N, CA and C atoms as a LAMMPS dump frame, in Angstrom:
ITEM: TIMESTEP
0
ITEM: NUMBER OF ATOMS
210
ITEM: BOX BOUNDS ff ff ff
-5.0000000000000000e+02 5.0000000000000000e+02
-5.0000000000000000e+02 5.0000000000000000e+02
-5.0000000000000000e+02 5.0000000000000000e+02
ITEM: ATOMS id mol type element x y z
1 1 1 N 183.276 -266.02 376.924
2 1 2 C 182.676 -265.192 376.542
3 1 3 C 181.542 -265.552 375.204
4 2 1 N 180.253 -265.912 375.994
5 2 2 C 179.147 -266.28 375.085
6 2 3 C 178.67 -265.246 374.129
7 3 1 N 178.491 -265.846 372.889
8 3 2 C 177.863 -265.227 371.777
9 3 3 C 176.367 -265.445 371.658
10 4 1 N 175.643 -263.948 372.083
11 4 2 C 174.138 -264.477 372.035
12 4 3 C 173.442 -263.639 370.6
13 5 1 N 172.489 -264.243 370.033
14 5 2 C 171.867 -264.116 368.971
15 5 3 C 170.478 -263.257 369.328
16 6 1 N 170.28 -262.294 368.604
17 6 2 C 169.092 -261.456 368.888
18 6 3 C 168.171 -261.511 367.935
19 7 1 N 166.808 -261.244 367.791
20 7 2 C 165.941 -260.642 366.891
21 7 3 C 164.918 -259.624 367.094
22 8 1 N 165.164 -258.719 366.306
23 8 2 C 164.087 -257.442 366.357
24 8 3 C 162.806 -257.956 365.796
25 9 1 N 161.786 -257.801 367.005
26 9 2 C 160.413 -258.035 366.323
27 9 3 C 159.818 -256.936 365.488
28 10 1 N 160.128 -255.686 365.277
29 10 2 C 159.695 -254.877 364.523
30 10 3 C 160.129 -255.12 363.021
31 11 1 N 161.521 -255.154 362.968
32 11 2 C 161.913 -255.545 361.447
33 11 3 C 162.57 -256.263 360.852
34 12 1 N 162.396 -257.62 362.051
35 12 2 C 162.972 -258.468 361.528
36 12 3 C 164.853 -258.992 361.481
37 13 1 N 165.409 -257.992 361.887
38 13 2 C 166.635 -258.167 361.763
39 13 3 C 167.181 -258.99 363.009
40 14 1 N 168.437 -259.717 362.167
41 14 2 C 169.11 -260.69 363.259
42 14 3 C 170.12 -260.01 363.495
43 15 1 N 170.943 -259.98 364.722
44 15 2 C 172.413 -259.574 365.04
45 15 3 C 172.883 -260.247 366.169
46 16 1 N 174.343 -260.555 366.499
47 16 2 C 174.823 -261.135 367.469
48 16 3 C 175.393 -260.116 368.562
49 17 1 N 175.755 -260.25 369.711
50 17 2 C 176.397 -259.866 370.379
51 17 3 C 177.414 -260.704 371.414
52 18 1 N 178.62 -260.37 371.486
53 18 2 C 179.347 -261.36 372.811
54 18 3 C 179.156 -260.336 373.987
55 19 1 N 178.672 -261.121 375.178
56 19 2 C 178.052 -260.473 376.27
57 19 3 C 179.21 -261.033 377.517
58 20 1 N 179.43 -260.286 378.389
59 20 2 C 180.118 -260.725 379.558
60 20 3 C 178.916 -260.852 380.898
61 21 1 N 179.039 -261.705 381.862
62 21 2 C 177.981 -261.842 382.608
63 21 3 C 177.525 -260.634 383.244
64 22 1 N 178.335 -259.79 383.515
65 22 2 C 177.481 -258.281 384.088
66 22 3 C 176.761 -257.443 383.048
67 23 1 N 177.03 -257.726 381.782
68 23 2 C 176.114 -256.791 380.57
69 23 3 C 174.925 -256.73 380.737
70 24 1 N 174.467 -255.728 380.637
71 24 2 C 173.027 -255.462 380.314
72 24 3 C 172.35 -256.047 379.361
73 25 1 N 171.169 -256.574 379.287
74 25 2 C 170.746 -257.502 378.06
75 25 3 C 170.767 -256.356 376.917
76 26 1 N 170.404 -256.625 375.585
77 26 2 C 170.214 -255.938 374.598
78 26 3 C 168.836 -255.412 374.518
79 27 1 N 168.68 -254.162 374.277
80 27 2 C 167.314 -253.51 374.125
81 27 3 C 166.853 -252.579 373.299
82 28 1 N 167.97 -252.713 372.09
83 28 2 C 167.816 -251.772 370.977
84 28 3 C 168.408 -252.322 369.712
85 29 1 N 167.466 -252.603 368.719
86 29 2 C 167.798 -253.007 367.359
87 29 3 C 168.741 -251.978 366.894
88 30 1 N 170.022 -252.638 366.157
89 30 2 C 170.734 -251.822 365.8
90 30 3 C 170.503 -251.404 364.106
91 31 1 N 169.324 -252.044 363.768
92 31 2 C 169.05 -251.486 362.519
93 31 3 C 167.97 -250.38 362.289
94 32 1 N 167.06 -250.718 363.115
95 32 2 C 165.686 -249.715 363.261
96 32 3 C 165.803 -249.219 364.293
97 33 1 N 166.493 -249.553 365.581
98 33 2 C 166.472 -248.851 366.829
99 33 3 C 165.213 -249.145 367.506
100 34 1 N 164.401 -250.051 367.054
101 34 2 C 163.334 -250.29 368.021
102 34 3 C 163.52 -251.01 369.258
103 35 1 N 162.486 -251.266 370.066
104 35 2 C 162.714 -251.597 371.505
105 35 3 C 162.337 -252.9 371.717
106 36 1 N 161.538 -253.749 370.77
107 36 2 C 161.097 -255.083 370.99
108 36 3 C 162.163 -256.027 370.586
109 37 1 N 163.294 -256.101 371.022
110 37 2 C 164.395 -257.254 371.018
111 37 3 C 164.084 -258.666 371.896
112 38 1 N 164.455 -259.549 371.245
113 38 2 C 164.601 -260.856 371.932
114 38 3 C 165.453 -261.493 371.796
115 39 1 N 166.139 -262.398 372.742
116 39 2 C 167.514 -263.324 372.567
117 39 3 C 166.815 -264.552 372.104
118 40 1 N 167.365 -265.026 371.195
119 40 2 C 167.139 -266.604 370.412
120 40 3 C 168.061 -267.406 370.929
121 41 1 N 167.433 -268.625 370.918
122 41 2 C 168.161 -269.837 371.345
123 41 3 C 168.739 -270.327 369.945
124 42 1 N 170.107 -270.583 369.995
125 42 2 C 170.785 -270.973 368.851
126 42 3 C 171.259 -272.49 369.015
127 43 1 N 171.469 -273.073 368.055
128 43 2 C 172.076 -274.49 368.051
129 43 3 C 173.11 -274.689 368.666
130 44 1 N 174.277 -273.784 368.108
131 44 2 C 175.414 -273.564 368.553
132 44 3 C 176.295 -274.702 367.884
133 45 1 N 176.708 -275.688 368.861
134 45 2 C 177.645 -276.936 368.219
135 45 3 C 176.883 -278.232 368.095
136 46 1 N 175.788 -278.231 367.825
137 46 2 C 174.917 -279.189 367.686
138 46 3 C 175.439 -280.082 366.377
139 47 1 N 175.822 -281.226 366.357
140 47 2 C 175.979 -282.032 365.234
141 47 3 C 175.533 -283.3 364.993
142 48 1 N 174.593 -283.433 364.105
143 48 2 C 173.493 -284.852 363.971
144 48 3 C 174.656 -285.882 364.167
145 49 1 N 173.937 -287.052 364.522
146 49 2 C 174.836 -288.353 364.155
147 49 3 C 175.324 -288.712 362.68
148 50 1 N 176.154 -289.058 362.618
149 50 2 C 176.597 -289.539 361.062
150 50 3 C 177.26 -288.737 360.372
151 51 1 N 177.391 -287.239 360.705
152 51 2 C 178.284 -286.017 359.886
153 51 3 C 179.533 -286.201 360.499
154 52 1 N 180.696 -286.498 360.143
155 52 2 C 181.919 -286.46 360.516
156 52 3 C 182.606 -285.238 361.094
157 53 1 N 183.341 -285.025 362.193
158 53 2 C 183.939 -283.797 362.452
159 53 3 C 184.654 -283.237 361.212
160 54 1 N 184.461 -282.02 361.341
161 54 2 C 185.247 -281.16 360.228
162 54 3 C 184.456 -281.062 358.856
163 55 1 N 183.312 -281.519 359.13
164 55 2 C 182.333 -281.404 357.563
165 55 3 C 181.47 -280.175 358.051
166 56 1 N 181.787 -279.326 358.619
167 56 2 C 180.801 -278.35 359.252
168 56 3 C 179.733 -278.788 360.041
169 57 1 N 178.938 -277.552 360.613
170 57 2 C 178.239 -277.619 361.46
171 57 3 C 176.604 -278.143 361.001
172 58 1 N 175.769 -278.175 361.768
173 58 2 C 174.215 -278.209 361.491
174 58 3 C 173.955 -277.046 361.475
175 59 1 N 172.919 -276.813 360.665
176 59 2 C 172.435 -275.17 360.416
177 59 3 C 170.776 -275.513 360.613
178 60 1 N 170.521 -275.239 361.752
179 60 2 C 169.139 -275.307 361.877
180 60 3 C 168.096 -274.555 361.023
181 61 1 N 166.988 -275.169 360.529
182 61 2 C 165.779 -274.241 359.659
183 61 3 C 165.503 -272.803 360.431
184 62 1 N 165.578 -271.849 359.516
185 62 2 C 165.3 -270.343 360.16
186 62 3 C 163.61 -270.057 360.596
187 63 1 N 163.724 -269.774 361.621
188 63 2 C 162.448 -269.424 362.346
189 63 3 C 161.857 -268.019 361.166
190 64 1 N 160.621 -268.099 361.418
191 64 2 C 159.905 -267.032 360.686
192 64 3 C 159.582 -266.18 361.534
193 65 1 N 160.224 -264.813 361.06
194 65 2 C 159.86 -263.543 362.199
195 65 3 C 158.588 -263.295 362.358
196 66 1 N 157.863 -263.274 363.343
197 66 2 C 156.646 -262.661 363.688
198 66 3 C 156.455 -260.985 363.817
199 67 1 N 156.175 -260.288 362.871
200 67 2 C 156.411 -258.86 363.229
201 67 3 C 155.073 -258.263 364.085
202 68 1 N 155.222 -257.659 364.658
203 68 2 C 154.005 -257.092 365.5
204 68 3 C 154.297 -257.596 367.073
205 69 1 N 155.817 -258.236 367.218
206 69 2 C 155.731 -258.583 368.838
207 69 3 C 155.33 -259.72 369.328
208 70 1 N 155.635 -260.831 368.148
209 70 2 C 155.179 -262.102 368.771
210 70 3 C 155.918 -263.066 369.452
C-alpha cells in the first residue's frame, strides 16, 4: 500500500493518502475543497551517503507552492 502525497494548487495544503491499485485519483482538497490537486513526487527512503542507518531520513527541501495552478 503506497502512501501518496498531494498538494492543492489553490490553497497550497499538503496531505497524504494511502492508495490501492484500483483507487481513483484524488481530485478534491480536504482543506478548501478545491479541485486543482496534484500528486507530488517524494523522496521516500532516500538516505544520502555518509548518514548511518537509524540516524533518521533525508528531508528534501520544501518546494514553493505556486498558487493559481502552476
